[in-house]
Residue frames as a rotation matrix with the C-alpha (Angstrom) as fourth column:
MET 1
-0.829 0.275 0.487 -24.86
-0.548 -0.578 -0.605 8.75
0.116 -0.768 0.630 0.83
SER 2
-0.540 0.707 -0.457 -27.75
0.493 0.706 0.509 6.96
0.682 0.050 -0.730 2.50
VAL 3
-0.655 0.447 0.609 -30.78
-0.690 -0.681 -0.243 8.10
0.306 -0.579 0.755 4.42
SER 4
-0.903 0.415 -0.111 -33.16
0.422 0.808 -0.410 6.21
-0.080 -0.417 -0.905 6.67
ARG 5
-0.651 0.759 0.036 -36.87
-0.738 -0.643 0.204 6.56
0.178 0.106 0.978 6.22
ARG 6
-0.749 0.558 0.357 -40.14
0.294 0.763 -0.576 4.89
-0.594 -0.326 -0.736 7.09
GLY 7
0.235 0.972 -0.019 -43.18
0.346 -0.102 -0.933 4.70
-0.908 0.213 -0.360 4.88
ASP 8
-0.299 -0.265 0.916 -43.66
0.954 -0.071 0.291 6.08
-0.012 0.962 0.274 1.43
ALA 9
-0.935 -0.154 0.320 -44.41
0.211 -0.966 0.150 9.56
0.286 0.208 0.935 0.13
ASP 10
-0.124 0.967 0.222 -48.10
-0.152 -0.239 0.959 9.11
0.981 0.085 0.176 1.01
GLY 11
-0.244 -0.056 0.968 -47.27
-0.931 -0.266 -0.250 8.33
0.272 -0.962 0.013 4.63
ASP 12
0.818 0.547 -0.179 -48.17
-0.495 0.827 0.267 4.64
0.294 -0.129 0.947 4.39
GLN 13
0.174 -0.747 0.641 -46.01
-0.689 0.372 0.621 2.12
-0.703 -0.550 -0.450 6.17
ARG 14
-0.019 -0.292 -0.956 -44.09
-0.905 0.412 -0.108 -0.23
0.426 0.863 -0.272 3.89
GLU 15
0.983 0.169 -0.065 -44.18
-0.141 0.940 0.310 -3.96
0.114 -0.296 0.948 4.17
SER 16
0.143 -0.985 0.099 -40.87
-0.936 -0.167 -0.311 -5.02
0.323 -0.048 -0.945 5.63
SER 17
-0.275 -0.371 -0.887 -39.07
-0.156 0.927 -0.340 -8.04
0.949 0.045 -0.313 6.92
GLY 18
0.564 0.559 -0.608 -40.74
0.516 0.336 0.788 -7.53
0.645 -0.758 -0.099 10.28
SER 19
-0.384 -0.792 -0.475 -37.94
0.910 -0.236 -0.342 -5.39
0.159 -0.563 0.811 11.65
ASP 20
0.652 0.579 -0.490 -38.67
0.679 -0.734 0.037 -2.09
-0.338 -0.356 -0.871 13.36
GLU 21
-0.368 -0.862 -0.349 -35.59
0.463 -0.496 0.734 -0.60
-0.806 0.109 0.582 11.66
PRO 22
0.458 0.519 -0.722 -36.28
-0.336 -0.651 -0.681 2.10
-0.823 0.555 -0.124 9.06
ASP 23
0.780 -0.200 0.594 -35.62
0.613 0.436 -0.659 1.46
-0.127 0.878 0.462 5.38
VAL 24
0.028 -0.819 -0.574 -32.22
0.080 -0.570 0.818 2.73
-0.996 -0.069 0.050 4.24
VAL 25
0.879 0.307 0.366 -32.12
0.401 -0.059 -0.914 4.34
-0.259 0.950 -0.175 0.83
GLU 26
-0.242 -0.970 0.012 -28.90
0.725 -0.172 0.667 4.94
-0.645 0.170 0.745 -1.09
VAL 27
0.836 0.442 -0.324 -28.86
0.167 -0.768 -0.618 8.32
-0.523 0.463 -0.716 -2.81
ALA 28
0.182 -0.769 0.612 -26.54
0.983 0.132 -0.126 8.74
0.017 0.625 0.780 -5.79
ILE 29
0.150 -0.220 -0.964 -24.63
0.309 -0.916 0.257 12.01
-0.939 -0.336 -0.069 -5.74
THR 30
-0.245 -0.141 0.959 -25.24
0.957 -0.196 0.216 13.91
0.158 0.970 0.183 -8.98
ASP 31
-0.991 -0.118 0.064 -26.12
0.111 -0.988 -0.104 17.54
0.075 -0.096 0.993 -9.61
GLU 32
-0.281 0.953 0.114 -29.80
-0.622 -0.271 0.735 16.66
0.731 0.135 0.669 -9.13
LEU 33
-0.993 0.109 0.048 -31.67
0.026 0.589 -0.808 15.41
-0.116 -0.801 -0.587 -6.07
ASP 34
-0.398 0.912 -0.099 -35.24
-0.317 -0.036 0.948 14.19
0.861 0.409 0.303 -6.67
LEU 35
-0.911 0.033 0.411 -37.23
-0.410 0.038 -0.911 14.26
-0.046 -0.999 -0.022 -3.44
HIS 36
-0.196 0.936 -0.293 -40.46
-0.788 0.028 0.615 12.77
0.583 0.352 0.732 -4.80
THR 37
0.198 0.280 -0.939 -40.06
0.131 0.942 0.309 9.54
0.971 -0.184 0.150 -2.82
PHE 38
-0.724 -0.541 -0.428 -39.06
0.507 0.003 -0.862 11.21
0.467 -0.841 0.272 0.44
LEU 39
0.379 0.835 -0.398 -41.18
0.887 -0.205 0.414 12.51
0.264 -0.510 -0.819 3.28
PRO 40
0.604 -0.117 0.788 -40.95
-0.051 -0.993 -0.109 16.16
0.795 0.026 -0.606 4.36
ARG 41
0.922 -0.251 0.296 -39.43
-0.318 -0.053 0.947 15.06
-0.222 -0.967 -0.128 7.68
ASP 42
0.568 -0.744 0.352 -36.53
0.753 0.642 0.142 13.47
-0.332 0.184 0.925 5.74
VAL 43
0.659 -0.244 0.712 -35.58
0.461 -0.617 -0.638 16.77
0.595 0.748 -0.294 4.10
SER 44
0.891 -0.270 0.365 -34.04
-0.432 -0.750 0.501 18.42
0.139 -0.604 -0.785 7.17
SER 45
0.371 -0.809 0.455 -31.29
-0.220 0.399 0.890 15.79
-0.902 -0.430 -0.030 7.28
LEU 46
0.402 -0.174 0.899 -31.11
0.756 0.617 -0.218 14.67
-0.516 0.768 0.379 3.64
VAL 47
0.889 0.004 0.458 -30.68
0.335 -0.688 -0.643 18.08
0.313 0.725 -0.613 1.98
PRO 48
0.723 -0.676 0.145 -27.78
-0.663 -0.619 0.420 19.29
-0.194 -0.400 -0.896 4.17
GLU 49
0.208 -0.651 0.730 -25.95
0.000 0.747 0.665 15.96
-0.978 -0.139 0.155 3.77
TYR 50
0.544 0.075 0.836 -26.49
0.795 0.272 -0.542 16.11
-0.268 0.959 0.088 0.01
LEU 51
0.958 -0.157 0.242 -25.25
-0.050 -0.915 -0.400 19.71
0.284 0.371 -0.884 -0.21
ASP 52
0.523 -0.807 0.274 -22.16
-0.583 -0.104 0.806 18.94
-0.622 -0.581 -0.525 1.88
GLU 53
0.135 -0.454 0.881 -21.28
0.405 0.836 0.369 16.02
-0.904 0.307 0.297 -0.37
CYS 54
0.738 0.176 0.651 -21.91
0.674 -0.236 -0.700 18.04
0.030 0.956 -0.293 -3.55
ALA 55
0.890 -0.450 0.079 -19.66
-0.454 -0.889 0.052 20.83
0.047 -0.082 -0.995 -2.29
ARG 56
0.308 -0.796 0.521 -16.99
-0.329 0.424 0.843 18.28
-0.893 -0.431 -0.132 -1.36
ARG 57
0.139 -0.184 0.973 -17.15
0.728 0.685 0.025 16.90
-0.671 0.705 0.229 -4.91
GLY 58
-0.771 -0.600 -0.215 -16.82
0.350 -0.680 0.644 20.37
-0.532 0.421 0.734 -6.42
PHE 59
-0.142 0.787 0.600 -20.36
0.950 -0.062 0.306 20.98
0.278 0.614 -0.739 -7.67
ARG 60
-0.981 -0.179 -0.081 -21.11
0.193 -0.954 -0.230 24.69
-0.037 -0.241 0.970 -7.87
GLU 61
-0.456 0.886 -0.081 -24.78
-0.889 -0.458 -0.001 24.38
-0.038 0.072 0.997 -8.81
VAL 62
-0.970 0.234 0.069 -27.35
0.230 0.971 -0.059 21.66
-0.081 -0.042 -0.996 -8.10
ARG 63
-0.447 0.894 0.026 -31.06
-0.645 -0.342 0.683 21.20
0.620 0.288 0.730 -8.74
ILE 64
-0.947 0.254 0.198 -33.41
-0.007 0.598 -0.802 19.90
-0.323 -0.760 -0.564 -6.07
VAL 65
-0.594 0.785 -0.178 -36.69
-0.241 0.038 0.970 18.54
0.768 0.619 0.166 -7.42
HIS 66
-0.947 0.286 0.143 -39.43
-0.110 0.129 -0.986 18.82
-0.301 -0.949 -0.091 -4.81
GLY 67
-0.541 0.784 0.303 -42.49
0.822 0.417 0.387 18.81
0.177 0.459 -0.871 -7.03
LYS 68
-0.671 0.372 0.641 -45.31
-0.115 -0.907 0.406 21.30
0.732 0.199 0.651 -7.30
GLY 69
-0.340 0.555 -0.759 -48.06
0.758 0.640 0.128 19.77
0.556 -0.532 -0.638 -5.17
ARG 70
0.745 0.657 -0.115 -49.11
0.559 -0.521 0.645 21.72
0.364 -0.545 -0.755 -2.08
GLY 71
0.414 -0.664 0.622 -45.61
-0.284 -0.744 -0.605 23.08
0.865 0.074 -0.497 -1.45
VAL 72
0.977 -0.024 0.212 -44.84
-0.199 0.263 0.944 21.05
-0.079 -0.965 0.252 1.67
LEU 73
0.523 -0.836 0.166 -41.56
0.822 0.546 0.162 19.66
-0.226 0.052 0.973 0.34
ARG 74
0.202 -0.430 0.880 -40.61
0.552 -0.692 -0.465 23.01
0.809 0.580 0.098 -1.21
ARG 75
0.696 0.102 0.710 -41.03
-0.427 -0.737 0.525 24.79
0.577 -0.669 -0.469 2.13
ALA 76
0.905 -0.400 0.144 -38.97
0.115 0.556 0.824 22.11
-0.409 -0.729 0.549 3.89
VAL 77
0.326 -0.805 0.495 -36.23
0.931 0.183 -0.316 22.45
0.164 0.564 0.810 1.24
TYR 78
0.328 -0.167 0.930 -36.20
0.146 -0.963 -0.225 26.26
0.933 0.210 -0.291 1.54
ALA 79
0.916 0.019 0.402 -35.91
-0.385 -0.244 0.890 26.01
0.115 -0.970 -0.216 5.33
ALA 80
0.678 -0.714 0.177 -32.93
0.565 0.659 0.496 23.65
-0.471 -0.236 0.850 4.98
LEU 81
0.212 -0.596 0.774 -31.32
0.838 -0.297 -0.458 25.92
0.503 0.746 0.437 2.37
ASP 82
0.657 0.117 0.745 -31.79
-0.123 -0.958 0.259 29.00
0.744 -0.261 -0.616 4.56
ARG 83
0.901 -0.271 0.339 -29.79
-0.336 0.060 0.940 27.31
-0.275 -0.961 -0.037 7.35
HIS 84
0.724 -0.618 0.308 -27.01
0.651 0.759 -0.005 25.77
-0.230 0.204 0.951 5.27
PRO 85
0.404 -0.625 -0.668 -23.65
-0.025 -0.738 0.675 27.59
-0.914 -0.256 -0.314 5.31
ARG 86
-0.595 -0.692 0.409 -22.60
0.363 0.222 0.905 26.39
-0.717 0.687 0.119 1.83
VAL 87
0.175 0.740 0.649 -25.65
0.975 -0.039 -0.218 27.88
-0.136 0.671 -0.729 0.09
ALA 88
-0.869 -0.470 -0.153 -24.71
0.422 -0.867 0.265 31.11
-0.257 0.166 0.952 -1.68
SER 89
-0.538 0.764 -0.355 -28.17
-0.769 -0.618 -0.164 31.50
-0.344 0.185 0.920 -3.25
TYR 90
-0.757 0.361 0.544 -31.14
0.472 0.879 0.074 29.59
-0.452 0.312 -0.836 -4.57
ARG 91
-0.572 0.573 -0.588 -33.91
-0.718 -0.696 0.020 30.24
-0.397 0.434 0.809 -7.07
GLN 92
0.437 0.784 0.442 -36.83
-0.254 0.579 -0.775 28.62
-0.863 0.226 0.452 -8.80
ALA 93
-0.464 -0.595 0.656 -35.72
0.422 0.502 0.755 26.50
-0.779 0.627 0.018 -11.74
GLU 94
-0.758 0.191 -0.623 -36.34
-0.613 -0.533 0.583 27.66
-0.221 0.824 0.521 -15.30
GLU 95
0.253 0.967 0.018 -39.62
-0.880 0.238 -0.410 26.40
-0.401 0.088 0.912 -16.75
TRP 96
0.445 -0.138 -0.885 -37.81
-0.630 0.654 -0.419 23.80
0.637 0.743 0.205 -18.91
ALA 97
-0.568 -0.750 -0.338 -36.01
-0.206 0.527 -0.825 22.51
0.797 -0.399 -0.454 -15.78
GLY 98
-0.530 0.431 -0.730 -39.07
0.765 0.615 -0.193 22.06
0.366 -0.661 -0.655 -13.57
GLY 99
-0.054 0.535 0.843 -40.28
0.017 -0.844 0.537 25.61
0.998 0.043 0.036 -12.94
TRP 100
-0.017 0.101 0.995 -41.69
-0.892 -0.450 0.030 26.02
0.451 -0.887 0.098 -9.44
GLY 101
0.946 0.313 -0.083 -41.37
-0.258 0.883 0.393 22.25
0.196 -0.350 0.916 -8.92
ALA 102
0.464 -0.861 -0.209 -37.59
0.844 0.501 -0.192 22.49
0.270 -0.087 0.959 -8.62
THR 103
0.955 -0.244 -0.170 -35.02
-0.134 -0.864 0.485 24.75
-0.265 -0.441 -0.858 -6.98
VAL 104
0.519 -0.848 0.108 -31.56
0.442 0.157 -0.883 25.57
0.732 0.506 0.456 -8.34
VAL 105
0.936 -0.249 -0.247 -28.95
0.175 -0.280 0.944 26.04
-0.304 -0.927 -0.219 -5.61
THR 106
0.500 -0.847 0.180 -25.62
-0.117 -0.272 -0.955 27.81
0.858 0.456 -0.234 -6.00
LEU 107
0.833 -0.268 -0.483 -22.99
0.552 0.435 0.711 26.55
0.020 -0.860 0.511 -3.58
THR 108
0.710 -0.704 0.003 -19.96
-0.689 -0.694 0.210 28.35
-0.146 -0.151 -0.978 -2.21
PRO 109
0.299 -0.667 -0.682 -16.67
-0.414 0.553 -0.723 26.73
0.860 0.499 -0.111 -3.17
SER 110
0.945 -0.058 -0.322 -15.33
0.287 0.617 0.733 24.11
0.156 -0.785 0.600 -0.77
SER 111
0.574 -0.779 0.253 -12.16
-0.758 -0.622 -0.194 25.18
0.308 -0.080 -0.948 1.00
């Protein structure tokens, strides 16, 4: 899976080859998605694509790491989870797994 993005997590523009095309980032599909390098605006497309692919691969539970910070990424993740049809439930991760800096998502089985 890949996602296009501009700039870094602080909103700064990256040096590029001079092209106006956004950077394309390959995201490995595992049971964990770390959003630390993504912008909140990336979440609305990245999280649903990630969840669809995880469900397709048979994952029943995944962890999304959004960090603690000011909660901007967490709110964007929750909004995406609330709209996604494959999300059965979600909860804050256990303290040892990131606490309020990560969300554990239970997916409905793929049909």
